[in-house]
C-alpha positions in Angstrom: 1.3 0.5 25.4 -2.1 -0.5 24.3 -4.5 -1.9 26.8 -4.2 -5.6 27.6 -7.9 -5.8 28.5 -10.0 -8.2 26.5 -12.2 -6.6 23.9 -15.3 -8.8 23.3 -15.8 -8.1 19.6 -12.3 -8.3 18.4 -10.9 -11.7 17.3 -7.3 -11.0 18.3 -4.7 -11.9 20.9 -5.6 -14.8 23.1 -8.9 -15.3 21.4 -7.2 -15.8 18.0 -4.5 -17.9 19.6 -7.2 -20.3 20.9 -8.3 -20.6 17.3 -4.8 -21.7 16.4 -3.9 -24.4 19.0 -0.7 -25.3 17.3 0.8 -21.8 18.0 3.0 -21.1 21.0 1.0 -18.3 22.8 4.3 -16.7 23.9 4.9 -15.8 20.2 1.5 -14.2 19.7 1.6 -10.4 19.4 -1.4 -8.2 19.2 -2.5 -4.5 19.3 -6.0 -3.1 19.7 -7.9 0.1 19.2 -11.6 0.1 20.2 -13.1 -2.9 18.5 -10.4 -3.2 15.9 -7.7 -5.8 16.5 -4.5 -6.8 14.8 -2.5 -10.0 15.6 0.7 -11.5 14.1 0.7 -15.3 14.1 3.9 -17.3 13.5 4.3 -21.0 13.5 7.5 -22.9 12.6 6.0 -26.2 11.6 6.7 -28.9 9.0 3.5 -31.0 9.1 -0.1 -30.3 8.2 -1.9 -28.5 11.0 -5.5 -27.4 11.3 -7.2 -24.7 13.4 -10.1 -25.3 15.7 -13.5 -24.4 14.1 -14.3 -20.7 14.7 -17.3 -19.5 16.5 -19.4 -17.4 14.0 -19.4 -13.7 14.8 -20.5 -10.4 13.3 -17.1 -9.4 11.9 -14.8 -9.7 8.9 -11.3 -11.1 9.2 -8.6 -9.9 6.9 -5.5 -12.1 6.7 -2.3 -10.6 5.2 0.3 -13.3 4.4 3.9 -12.3 5.1 5.5 -15.1 3.1 4.6 -18.1 0.8 2.5 -20.2 3.2 0.5 -23.0 1.6 -3.0 -23.4 3.1 -6.6 -24.4 2.4 -9.7 -23.6 4.4 -13.3 -24.7 5.0 -16.3 -22.3 5.3 -19.4 -24.0 6.8 -18.0 -27.4 5.7 -16.9 -26.5 2.2 -13.2 -26.9 1.5 -11.2 -24.7 -0.9 -8.3 -25.8 -3.1 -4.8 -25.3 -1.5 -3.2 -22.0 -2.3 -0.1 -20.0 -1.6 -0.5 -16.7 0.3 2.7 -14.8 -0.3 1.9 -11.2 0.2 -1.8 -12.0 -0.5 -4.8 -10.7 1.4 -7.7 -13.1 2.2 -11.0 -11.7 3.4 -13.2 -14.0 5.6 -16.8 -13.3 6.6 -16.6 -14.6 10.2 -20.3 -15.2 10.2 -19.3 -18.5 8.6 -17.7 -21.4 10.6 -14.1 -21.3 9.5 -11.4 -24.0 9.6 -7.9 -23.2 8.2 -5.4 -25.9 7.4 -1.8 -25.0 6.9 0.8 -27.3 5.2 3.8 -26.4 7.3 5.2 -23.0 8.5 3.0 -19.9 8.4 3.4 -16.2 9.2 0.6 -13.7 8.8 -1.1 -10.6 10.3 -4.8 -11.0 11.0 -7.1 -7.9 11.2 -10.5 -8.1 12.9 -13.1 -5.7 11.7 -16.5 -6.0 13.5 -19.5 -5.2 11.3 -20.8 -2.5 13.7 -17.5 -0.6 13.5 -17.6 -0.6 9.7 -21.3 0.6 9.7 -20.4 3.4 12.1 -17.5 4.5 9.9 -19.7 4.3 6.8 -22.2 6.5 8.5 -19.5 9.0 9.4 -18.2 9.1 5.8 -21.6 9.2 4.1 -21.4 5.8 2.5 -24.6 4.4 1.1 -25.9 1.0 0.0 -23.2 -1.0 1.7 -23.0 -4.6 0.5 -21.7 -6.9 3.3 -21.9 -10.0 1.0 -18.1 -10.1 0.4 -17.1 -13.2 -1.7 -16.3 -16.1 0.7 -12.6 -16.1 1.6 -11.9 -13.6 -1.2 -8.2 -13.6 -2.0 -6.6 -10.5 -3.6 -3.4 -8.6 -3.8 -4.1 -5.3 -2.0 -1.1 -3.0 -1.7 -2.9 -0.6 0.6 -3.6 -3.4 3.2 -0.1 -4.7 2.7 1.4 -1.2 3.3 -0.6 -0.5 6.5 0.2 -4.0 7.6 3.9 -3.4 7.2 3.5 -0.1 9.1 2.0 -2.1 12.0 4.8 -4.7 12.2 7.1 -2.7 14.6 4.1 -2.2 16.9 3.3 -5.9 16.7 6.9 -6.9 17.4 6.9 -4.6 20.5 3.3 -4.1 21.5 4.3 -2.6 24.9 5.8 0.3 23.0 2.8 0.9 20.7 0.8 4.2 21.0 -3.0 4.2 21.1 -3.2 7.2 18.8 -1.0 5.5 16.2 -3.0 2.2 16.4 -6.2 4.1 16.2 -5.0 6.1 13.1 -4.0 2.9 11.3 -7.3 1.1 12.3 -9.2 4.1 10.9 -7.3 4.0 7.6 -7.6 0.2 7.2 -11.4 0.2 8.0 -12.0 3.2 5.6 -10.1 1.4 2.9 -12.0 -1.8 3.5 -15.4 0.0 3.4 -14.6 1.9 0.2 -12.9 -1.0 -1.6 -15.0 -4.0 -0.6 -18.3 -2.9 0.8 -19.4 0.4 -0.8 -18.3 3.8 -2.0 -17.5 6.7 0.3 -19.0 10.0 -0.7 -16.3 12.5 -1.6 -18.6 15.4 -0.9 -18.5 14.5 2.8 -14.7 14.5 3.0 -13.2 17.0 5.4 -11.5 19.9 3.7 -11.0 22.2 6.7 -9.1 21.9 9.9 -10.3 22.0 13.5 -11.7 25.2 15.1 -9.5 27.0 17.5 -11.5 25.6 20.4 -11.3 22.0 19.1 -7.5 22.4 18.5 -7.0 23.6 22.1 -9.0 20.7 23.5 -7.1 18.1 21.4 -3.7 19.5 22.2 -4.5 19.8 25.9 -5.7 16.2 26.1 -2.6 14.9 24.3 -0.3 17.0 26.4 -2.0 15.8 29.6 -1.6 12.2 28.3 2.1 12.5 27.5 3.0 9.8 30.0 0.1 7.5 29.0 -2.3 7.0 26.1 -5.4 8.9 25.1 -7.5 7.0 22.5 -8.4 8.8 19.3 -12.1 8.2 20.0 -11.9 10.0 23.3 -10.3 13.1 21.8 -12.7 13.2 18.9 -15.7 12.8 21.3 -14.5 15.8 23.4 -14.2 17.9 20.2 -17.7 16.9 19.3 -16.8 15.3 16.0 -16.3 11.8 14.5 -13.0 10.1 14.8 -12.4 10.1 11.1 -13.2 13.8 10.8 -10.9 14.5 13.8 -8.0 12.6 12.3 -8.1 14.4 9.0 -8.9 17.9 10.5 -6.1 17.7 13.0 -3.6 16.8 10.3 -4.8 19.8 8.2 -4.5 22.1 11.2 -1.2 21.0 12.5 0.5 19.4 9.4 1.0 16.1 11.3 -1.2 13.2 12.1 -2.2 13.1 15.9 0.2 10.3 16.8 3.2 12.0 15.2 2.4 15.3 16.8 2.2 13.5 20.2 5.6 11.8 19.6 7.1 15.2 18.8 5.9 16.6 22.1 7.4 13.7 24.0 10.7 14.2 22.3 10.6 18.0 23.0 9.9 17.3 26.7 12.8 14.9 26.8 15.1 17.4 25.3 14.1 19.9 28.0 14.6 17.4 30.8 18.0 16.2 29.3 19.2 19.8 29.2 17.8 21.2 32.4 17.8 18.4 34.9 20.1 15.6 36.2 17.4 12.9 35.8 18.7 9.7 34.4 17.9 8.7 30.9 15.7 5.9 32.2 13.7 8.3 34.4 13.3 10.8 31.5 12.0 7.9 29.4 9.3 7.1 31.9 8.3 10.8 32.5 7.9 11.3 28.7 5.7 8.3 28.2 8.1 5.9 26.5 7.8 2.2 27.3 11.4 2.0 28.6 14.9 3.4 28.0 15.6 1.4 24.8 12.3 2.6 23.3 13.1 6.2 24.2 16.6 5.9 22.7 15.3 4.5 19.4 12.7 7.2 19.0 15.0 10.1 20.1 17.8 8.9 17.8 15.5 8.6 14.8 14.1 12.1 15.3 17.2 14.0 16.5 20.0 12.0 14.9 21.8 11.5 18.3 21.3 9.2 21.2 19.9 11.0 24.4 23.2 10.5 26.2 25.3 12.0 23.4 22.8 14.9 22.9 23.0 15.7 26.6 26.8 15.6 26.5 27.0 18.0 23.5 24.3 20.2 25.1 26.3 20.6 28.3 29.7 21.3 26.7 
């Protein structure tokens, strides 16, 4: 349920699809949080295909290969040797003019990380002496990026069901890892070791409760609490024992149980009232958390 509005400084969604003219846009799936964007690109091809040249921008692109796709690329006119990208991460400085050439089928997740967002996060975390000169098209095996990418796949498969707090949480984790691993070191002394104040916790819970039927971005809650988004995400988890998006999901399920037991609303109506994308989304989440489908839980409850 992330916004479909265009975000100027995130190379994702339709903007990224335009870079890959061979891809059927109906298959492009993307989610966004602030200026961070993630897009899954899939192409069932058998011949060599090339992207259009990219327009240089102030951002990094992180490409996580989901299978053994053979490709090469050109940065400002200089071509690399062909390589296979099975479970590999490639980092591109998008200030360069990029062309990617695939030799058949490809399937990957592309993360867009604007420089200004990384600088803001570095300032929040106390990072010093950042080095933005990442090796051109650096390829590596990065289990952290692979893990967060895997966590995002369900949201990318069903973007209408994705939650802004969840996407924001993963965006924050990926960007923090990118800054620490590839650009500079975060200062442990600045790490948050305490939870939210009672007032901040009341504000955060109130905003999320008020937003049960929609989405409240992580940045908006942190701003109301008067702290940075990274500080808020850690402090909330310390105070509550759950990340913000998980706590919000728990509240939606709790409300659903109340409505299932105390009203005659249909399961579809309850799904909408509790902020789920549709009845099937509600059923999947409720069953995973409670161990029963909503209909069966209601029948047992009313025996």
